[in-house]
C-alpha positions in Angstrom: -32.5 14.4 28.0 -30.6 12.4 25.6 -29.3 14.5 22.9 -30.0 13.6 19.1 -28.6 14.8 15.8 -30.5 14.8 12.7 -29.4 14.4 9.2 -30.3 18.2 8.4 -28.1 19.5 11.6 -24.8 16.9 9.7 -25.9 18.4 6.5 -25.5 22.0 8.3 -22.4 21.5 10.1 -20.4 19.9 6.7 -22.2 23.2 4.7 -20.9 25.6 7.8 -17.2 24.6 7.9 -17.3 23.0 3.8 -14.5 25.5 2.9 -12.1 24.0 5.9 -13.1 20.5 5.0 -12.1 21.1 1.4 -9.1 22.8 2.4 -7.9 19.6 4.1 -8.8 16.8 1.6 -6.7 19.2 -0.6 -4.1 19.7 1.2 -4.0 15.5 2.1 -4.0 14.7 -1.7 -1.0 17.6 -2.6 1.1 16.0 0.5 0.5 12.5 -0.9 1.6 13.5 -4.3 4.3 15.3 -3.2 5.9 12.5 -0.8 5.1 10.2 -3.8 6.7 12.2 -6.4 9.6 13.7 -5.1 10.6 11.9 -1.3 9.8 7.9 -2.2 12.5 6.4 -3.6 10.9 4.6 -7.5 11.3 0.9 -7.0 11.3 -1.6 -10.0 10.5 -5.2 -10.4 11.9 -8.2 -12.2 10.6 -11.5 -12.2 11.7 -15.2 -13.7 10.7 -18.4 -12.9 11.7 -22.0 -12.8 9.7 -25.2 -12.9 10.7 -28.2 -10.4 10.3 -31.4 -12.0 12.4 -34.6 -12.8 14.7 -34.7 -15.3 14.8 -37.2 -18.1 17.5 -39.3 -16.5 15.6 -39.4 -13.2 12.3 -41.0 -15.3 12.0 -44.4 -15.8 11.6 -45.3 -19.3 8.0 -45.0 -20.8 7.1 -43.5 -17.4 4.3 -41.1 -17.0 4.1 -38.3 -14.2 1.3 -39.7 -11.8 0.2 -37.3 -9.3 2.4 -38.6 -6.5 5.0 -37.6 -8.4 4.1 -34.1 -8.9 3.0 -33.9 -5.1 6.6 -34.8 -4.2 7.6 -32.0 -6.5 5.1 -29.7 -4.9 6.5 -30.7 -1.2 10.1 -29.9 -2.3 9.1 -26.6 -3.4 8.9 -25.3 0.5 12.0 -26.6 1.1 13.5 -24.5 -2.3 11.6 -21.2 -1.3 13.8 -21.2 2.2 17.3 -22.4 0.3 16.9 -19.6 -2.2 16.8 -16.9 0.5 19.7 -18.6 2.4 23.0 -17.7 3.1 24.7 -19.8 0.9 22.9 -18.8 -2.2 22.9 -15.0 -1.5 26.3 -15.2 -0.6 27.5 -16.4 -3.9 24.9 -14.0 -5.7 26.1 -10.6 -4.1 30.0 -11.7 -4.7 29.0 -12.5 -8.7 27.4 -9.4 -8.9 30.1 -7.3 -6.5 26.9 -5.7 -4.6 28.1 -4.0 -1.4 25.2 -4.8 0.8 24.8 -7.5 3.5 22.6 -10.7 2.8 19.8 -10.0 5.1 19.1 -6.5 2.9 19.6 -8.5 -0.3 17.2 -11.4 1.4 14.8 -8.7 1.9 14.4 -7.7 -1.9 13.6 -11.1 -2.7 10.1 -12.8 -2.3 9.8 -16.5 -4.0 6.2 -18.0 -4.4 3.9 -20.6 -5.7 0.4 -21.2 -7.0 -1.2 -24.0 -4.7 -0.2 -27.2 -5.9 2.0 -25.8 -8.7 5.5 -26.7 -10.2 6.3 -23.4 -11.1 8.0 -20.8 -8.8 8.5 -17.2 -9.2 11.0 -15.2 -8.0 10.5 -11.8 -7.6 13.3 -8.7 -7.0 12.5 -5.2 -6.0 15.3 -2.7 -6.2 15.8 1.0 -7.0 18.1 0.2 -10.0 15.8 -1.9 -12.9 19.0 -3.1 -14.4 20.3 -4.7 -10.6 16.5 -6.1 -10.1 17.0 -8.1 -13.5 20.4 -8.9 -12.5 19.5 -10.2 -9.0 16.7 -12.2 -9.9 18.5 -13.9 -12.8 21.6 -14.5 -10.7 19.7 -15.8 -7.8 17.8 -18.7 -10.1 20.8 -18.9 -11.8 23.1 -20.1 -8.6 20.3 -22.0 -7.2 20.4 -24.0 -10.2 23.5 -24.6 -10.0 23.8 -25.2 -6.2 21.1 -27.6 -5.9 22.5 -30.8 -7.1 25.1 -30.5 -4.5 22.9 -29.2 -1.4 20.3 -31.8 -1.9 21.4 -34.5 -4.6 18.8 -33.8 -7.0 19.0 -31.9 -10.0 15.2 -30.8 -11.3 15.2 -27.0 -11.4 14.6 -25.6 -15.0 14.3 -22.4 -15.8 11.3 -21.2 -17.7 11.7 -17.8 -18.1 14.6 -15.1 -17.4 13.9 -11.4 -16.1 14.1 -8.5 -18.5 14.4 -5.2 -18.3 12.1 -3.4 -20.5 13.0 0.0 -22.2 9.7 1.9 -20.4 9.7 0.2 -17.5 8.2 2.0 -15.0 8.2 1.6 -11.4 5.8 -0.6 -9.1 6.5 1.7 -6.2 5.3 4.5 -4.9 1.8 4.2 -6.4 1.3 7.8 -6.9 -2.8 8.1 -7.8 -3.4 5.2 -5.0 -1.6 7.4 -2.4 -3.5 10.4 -3.5 -6.9 8.6 -3.4 -5.7 7.5 -0.2 -5.1 10.9 1.1 -8.7 12.3 -0.1 -10.3 10.2 1.7 -8.5 10.5 5.0 -8.6 13.7 4.5 -11.8 14.1 3.6 -12.5 12.2 6.9 -10.4 14.2 9.2 -12.0 17.5 7.8 -15.5 16.5 8.4 -14.4 15.0 12.0 -12.7 18.4 12.6 -15.7 20.0 11.6 -17.9 18.1 13.7 -15.3 18.8 16.8 -15.4 22.1 16.5 -19.0 22.8 16.1 -19.2 20.3 19.7 -16.7 22.6 21.3 -18.4 26.0 20.5 -21.1 26.8 22.9 -21.9 30.5 21.7 -25.6 30.9 21.7 -26.6 32.5 18.4 -30.1 32.2 17.7 -33.7 31.9 19.4 -33.4 27.9 18.5 -30.0 27.5 20.5 -32.0 28.9 23.4 -34.9 26.7 23.0 -32.8 23.3 22.6 -30.6 24.4 25.7 -33.3 25.3 28.7 -36.1 23.2 26.9 -38.6 26.1 27.1 -40.2 27.9 24.5 -39.4 31.7 23.9 -42.2 34.0 24.6 -40.6 37.2 23.4 -37.3 38.4 22.2 -35.5 41.9 23.0 -34.4 43.3 20.0 -30.6 45.0 19.9 -30.4 48.5 19.1 -27.3 50.0 17.3 -26.1 53.4 16.9 -27.3 53.9 13.7 -31.1 53.2 14.8 -30.5 55.6 17.6 -29.6 58.5 15.3 -32.0 57.6 13.1 -34.4 58.0 15.5 -33.2 61.2 16.4 -33.2 62.5 13.0 -37.0 62.3 12.6 
């Protein structure tokens, strides 16, 4: 016989073990909070932007910037994104800032991005030290701006905005509220799953309904259990 489960049975299982489900959910949230606040290292972010464009010397007199020129600059950005994170640039950045870390470690802290068909490039740096993140971002773009004329024989990089460290700057990682929210959802799912697993493994027969469900036959009689108190009560009459 194919077994089915009704919504009432699901509700009964959840209500039967709701304390365990709540305990697992609360425990997961507390664990996420503990890890977020006490174990994970806060990470700060700094952003600086530069624009890729032709300088006045490169543009003919009274020339207008057309779509072809913009497209050429946009295509250069893909090349610049690679150069910014190259050893030629990051070696000089590490030397100028006196960083005791490898180029690979420094590269992992830097993210370069640009909007589609945009000439503006954003350099994002993440570091446990907010001031160091700011210094790395600004120094990287400055070194790149100084070196690009030698590397590609062009001078079309202009800094739009430098990274600044705010007095009340908050870390971007970890995100305790988000981590706790995810932990609550996962904890509830695990709790419900464990509740149904325990119910499935529990083969104890407790009620008449259990007998009917297992044997698939109606119950025509029930033998009541008689305890010691009942026997003593009968004797005393």
